[in-house]
C-alpha positions in Angstrom: 16.3 -1.6 1.9 15.8 0.4 -1.3 14.0 3.7 -1.5 12.0 5.4 -3.8 11.5 9.6 -3.6 8.5 11.0 -3.8 7.5 14.2 -5.9 7.7 16.1 -2.9 11.4 14.8 -1.9 10.1 12.1 1.0 12.0 8.9 0.8 10.2 5.6 1.2 11.3 2.3 1.8 10.0 0.4 -1.1 9.1 -2.7 1.0 6.5 -2.5 3.6 4.6 -4.6 6.1 1.0 -4.4 5.6 -1.6 -5.3 8.4 -4.7 -5.8 6.1 -6.9 -8.6 7.7 -4.5 -9.2 10.5 -6.7 -9.7 13.8 -6.5 -7.2 16.7 -5.4 -9.8 18.9 -2.0 -10.4 16.9 -1.5 -7.2 15.1 0.8 -5.7 17.8 3.0 -8.9 17.8 3.0 -8.9 14.0 4.0 -5.8 13.6 7.1 -6.0 16.4 8.2 -9.0 14.6 8.0 -7.3 11.3 10.1 -4.4 12.8 12.7 -6.9 14.4 13.1 -8.5 10.8 14.0 -5.0 9.2 10.5 -3.6 8.0 10.5 0.0 8.6 7.6 0.8 6.6 4.2 0.1 8.1 1.0 0.4 6.0 -2.6 0.1 8.0 -5.9 1.6 7.3 -8.8 3.0 9.2 -11.1 0.3 7.8 -8.7 -2.5 9.0 -9.5 -1.8 12.5 -6.3 -2.1 14.1 -4.4 1.3 13.9 -4.5 1.4 17.7 -2.6 -2.0 17.7 -0.2 -0.7 15.2 0.4 2.4 17.2 1.2 0.1 20.5 4.1 -1.5 18.2 5.3 2.0 17.5 5.4 2.9 20.9 7.1 -0.4 22.1 9.4 -1.2 19.3 12.4 0.8 20.6 13.0 2.5 17.2 12.8 6.0 16.6 9.8 7.5 15.3 11.9 9.4 12.4 13.2 5.7 11.2 9.7 4.3 10.8 7.4 5.3 7.7 3.8 4.9 8.7 0.8 4.9 6.1 -2.7 4.7 6.9 -5.9 5.5 4.8 -9.1 7.3 5.2 -12.2 5.3 5.1 -14.9 6.4 2.4 -17.5 7.0 5.4 -15.5 9.9 6.6 -14.9 11.7 3.2 -15.8 15.1 3.1 -13.6 18.1 4.3 -14.2 18.3 8.1 -15.3 14.6 8.6 -11.9 13.5 7.0 -10.0 15.9 9.4 -11.7 14.5 12.4 -10.7 10.9 11.3 -7.6 11.6 10.9 -6.7 13.3 14.2 -8.6 10.0 15.5 -5.8 8.1 13.5 -3.1 10.3 15.0 -4.5 9.2 18.5 -4.6 5.3 17.7 -1.2 5.6 16.2 0.1 7.7 18.9 1.9 9.8 16.9 2.0 13.3 16.4 2.6 13.1 12.3 1.7 10.5 9.8 4.1 9.9 6.8 1.6 9.2 4.3 -2.2 9.2 4.1 -4.3 7.9 1.4 -8.0 8.1 0.5 -9.1 4.6 0.4 -11.4 4.3 -2.5 -12.5 6.2 -5.3 -16.2 6.8 -4.3 -18.1 9.5 -2.5 -16.7 13.2 -1.7 -13.2 12.3 -2.4 -12.5 16.0 -3.6 -13.3 17.3 -0.3 -11.5 14.7 1.3 -8.4 15.3 -0.5 -8.7 19.4 0.3 -8.4 18.1 3.8 -5.2 16.1 3.2 -3.9 19.0 1.2 -4.1 21.4 4.5 -3.1 18.6 6.9 -0.1 18.3 4.6 0.4 22.2 4.4 0.2 22.1 8.2 3.1 19.5 8.0 0.9 16.8 10.3 1.1 14.5 7.0 4.3 14.2 5.2 2.9 12.7 1.9 -0.8 12.4 0.7 -2.3 10.5 -2.2 -5.0 7.9 -3.0 -5.8 4.3 -3.2 -7.4 2.0 -6.3 -7.8 5.3 -8.4 -7.8 4.3 -12.1 -5.9 6.4 -14.6 -8.7 8.7 -15.6 -9.8 9.6 -11.8 -6.3 9.9 -11.1 -5.4 12.3 -13.9 -8.6 14.4 -13.1 -7.5 14.7 -9.2 -4.1 15.6 -10.2 -5.2 18.2 -12.7 -7.5 20.1 -10.5 -6.1 20.3 -7.2 -3.4 22.2 -5.7 -1.2 19.3 -4.8 -0.6 16.4 -7.2 -1.1 13.1 -5.3 2.5 11.6 -4.1 1.1 7.9 -4.1 -1.4 5.8 -5.7 -1.8 2.2 -4.1 -3.3 -0.1 -6.4 -3.5 -4.0 -7.0 -0.3 -5.3 -8.9 0.8 -8.7 -9.4 2.5 -10.9 -12.1 -1.3 -11.4 -13.5 -2.6 -8.0 -13.2 0.6 -5.7 -14.0 -0.9 -2.3 -14.3 1.8 -1.4 -16.9 -0.4 1.6 -18.7 -1.5 2.8 -15.2 2.4 2.9 -14.0 3.2 4.7 -17.3 0.2 7.2 -16.5 1.5 7.9 -12.9 5.0 8.0 -14.1 3.7 10.9 -16.4 1.9 12.5 -13.7 5.1 12.0 -11.2 3.0 9.9 -9.0 4.3 6.9 -7.1 3.0 3.3 -7.5 2.3 1.3 -4.7 1.2 -2.5 -4.7 -1.3 -4.1 -2.6 -1.7 -8.0 -2.9 1.3 -8.6 -4.8 0.8 -12.5 -4.8 -2.9 -12.1 -5.5 -3.9 -13.2 -1.9 -2.4 -16.7 -3.4 -5.2 -16.6 -6.3 -4.4 -18.8 -9.5 -1.5 -20.6 -7.3 0.8 -18.1 -8.1 3.3 -19.7 -5.8 3.6 -22.7 -7.6 3.8 -21.3 -11.2 6.2 -23.2 -13.5 8.1 -20.5 -14.8 8.3 -18.5 -11.5 9.7 -21.9 -9.8 12.1 -21.9 -12.5 13.4 -18.6 -11.9 13.2 -19.2 -8.1 15.4 -22.2 -8.6 18.3 -20.3 -10.7 18.5 -17.5 -8.2 18.4 -19.7 -5.2 15.0 -18.2 -4.1 11.2 -18.6 -3.5 8.8 -17.9 -6.1 7.4 -15.2 -3.7 10.6 -13.6 -3.4 11.1 -13.5 -7.4 7.8 -11.6 -7.3 8.9 -9.2 -4.7 12.3 -8.4 -6.6 10.4 -8.2 -9.9 8.4 -5.1 -8.1 11.3 -4.0 -6.6 12.9 -3.5 -9.9 9.8 -2.1 -11.3 10.6 0.7 -8.7 7.1 0.2 -7.0 6.4 0.4 -3.4 5.0 -3.0 -2.2 3.0 -4.1 0.8 3.6 -7.8 1.9 1.7 -9.5 5.1 2.4 -12.4 7.0 1.6 -13.6 10.5 4.8 -15.9 10.6 8.0 -14.4 11.4 9.9 -17.0 9.0 7.9 -15.7 5.9 8.4 -12.1 7.1 12.0 -12.8 7.0 11.7 -14.6 3.5 9.8 -11.6 2.3 12.7 -9.4 3.3 15.6 -11.3 2.0 15.1 -9.8 -1.5 17.9 -7.4 -1.6 20.7 -9.5 -2.8 19.8 -10.4 -6.0 18.7 -9.0 -9.4 16.7 -10.5 -12.0 17.9 -10.3 -15.6 16.0 -8.7 -18.3 15.1 -12.3 -19.8 13.4 -13.0 -16.3 11.8 -9.5 -16.4 10.6 -10.4 -20.0 9.0 -13.8 -19.0 7.3 -12.3 -16.1 5.6 -9.5 -18.3 4.3 -12.4 -20.3 2.2 -13.7 -17.5 0.0 -10.3 -17.5 -3.8 -11.0 -18.1 -4.3 -7.1 -17.5 -7.5 -8.4 -15.5 -8.0 -7.8 -11.5 -7.8 -10.9 -9.6 -10.5 -9.4 -7.4 -12.9 -6.8 -9.1 -13.1 -3.7 -11.2 -13.7 -0.6 -9.1 -15.2 1.2 -12.2 -18.4 -0.8 -12.2 -21.6 -0.3 -10.3 -21.2 -3.9 -8.9 -17.9 -2.3 -6.7 -20.1 0.6 -5.8 -22.4 -1.7 -4.3 -19.8 -3.8 -2.6 -18.4 -0.7 -1.0 -21.8 0.8 0.3 -22.5 -2.7 2.1 -19.1 -2.4 3.5 -19.6 1.0 4.9 -22.7 -0.4 6.7 -21.0 -3.3 8.0 -17.9 -1.3 9.6 -20.2 1.5 10.8 -19.6 2.0 14.2 -16.5 -0.1 14.2 -14.0 2.4 13.3 
């Protein structure tokens, strides 16, 4: 495993197992399988509705708590100083832990300033080892970093070969904030696994196209979250630490960048409407 060190000295496994859209009835099994494969970084969120199942896996896996790195995210409905603190207490109970390694504000909407102040206080109390945000574009991230006591340790955003977030990473590096990547394969969008250039590199390195993408992210020093419900795919995703992409390989992948999200732009009014609908849809379920 490779690691990155956050701006507060906390070490994080670069490759993590994400549980987005893994159903409750299979989540515990999937997390246990991932831990058996070798994953030690598990990424969940309040809005994924499976924190309790992740907690069951943590309790049953046989690995010391200190050897696991657990990330969760505060849902928008619980932004606000007191609401955020209450929601994190519930996350602690569901995860069956007495501290969380990393807590992120899940989306850049609503009263995220008050929510972030709650994260700062819980961090100061040692309940959270690191704090940060998710899906914050460079302007909002710079604003949050400039006008709060604690510079976020992490910003988790969409990163994949077609949306490489180069300028965003430069901004994070300048601010000493670690980039983390969700959807490294774009959820299969644009048939990334069959891209001719990635397949060529895969053949050259005796790996799969997916492994090439993950290796590319590792070499960019980006924390990367991958999801699978199949143990063989988990093993494939984990088997990326025995090869190195050459500079010319990295340049070829760099040329794939369209600088356009494969999903949506959080800065648009439509994105706000989308999350208002999601808040209503998830209300009472978290």
